[in-house]
N, C-alpha and C positions, 0 to 999 in steps of 0.2 A: 172735441167735446161739443156735441150738439150741432155739428155742421155737416151731417150726412144727408142722405137722400130724403129722409122723412123730415128733417129740420127745415128743408126748403119749403115744405108745405105749411109750416106754422107761421102764425103772425109774429111780428117782432116781440110783442109782450109775452106770448106763449113760449117762444124760443128763449127769451131772456129768463123767464121763471124756471123753465126746465134746466137751463144751463146752470143757474144758481143752485138749484137743488142737487144737481149732479156734482158740482164742485164741492158742496158741503159733504156729500156722501164720500167722494174720493178722499177728502181731507180726513174724514173719520177713519177710513180704511188705512191710510198712511200711518196714522198714529196708533192703531189698534195693537199691532204686534209688540212694539216696545212697551206700551202700557201694560199689556198682559204679562210680559216678562218681568218688569219691575214689581208688578203686583204679586206675582207668584214668589219672587225672591223675598219680598218684604213681609208677606203674611206669616211666614214661619216664626219670626221672632217678635213682630209687632203687629198682631192681628187687628186690634181695634183702630190704631192709627191708619194702617193700610186700608182697612174697610172705609174709614172716614174719607181718606183722600180718593179712594175709588168712587165713592158715592158723589163726591164733589165733581169728579171727572164726568160722571154720567149726567148729572144735572147741568153742568156747564156745556156739554155737547148738545143737549136739547136746546138750551138758550142760544148757542152758536148757530144751530141749524135754523131755528125760527128766525133769528136775526138776519142770517144770510139770505134767507128766502124773501125777506121784506126788501132789504137793500144790502149790498155787500158791506157797507160801512156800519151797519147795525150789529155786526158779529163781534164787535170789540169786547163787550162785557163777557160773553161766553168764552172768547179766546183767552182773555186774561185769567178768568177763573180756572179754565182748563190748564193753563200754564202753571198756576199755583198747585193744583192737584197733581199734575204730572211731575213737577219738581219734587213735591213731597214723596211721591211714589219712587222716584229715582233715588232720592237720599235713603229712604227706607230699604229699597232694593239693594243698594250698594252695602249698607250696613248689614243686611241679612246675608248677603254673599260673603262678606268679610267674616262675620261671625260663623258662618257655615264652614269656612275654611280654617277656622280656629286661630285667626290672627288676633282676635280680640276676645278676652275671657270675661 
């Protein structure tokens, strides 16, 4: 990450800033697929709650990225809020999947 041919031409500060932005982006991509799966499963039976948790995830990712680009330790608030939103989507997604399979009436 950021250690290739062009990274050698950057100053340490520019390299560090680029590396932090790249790590925040990769972390977003790692979480995107499960987030969308839980969102799609949950929105069928609980649309308002799912939308609220999804909105929380979007706002928290913005806070996470801004914080991470300042210093890596500043990402904590965004990460905690994202975890709350992700956990809510996970629970709603599992409930939606179970209801969809008609295990709960």
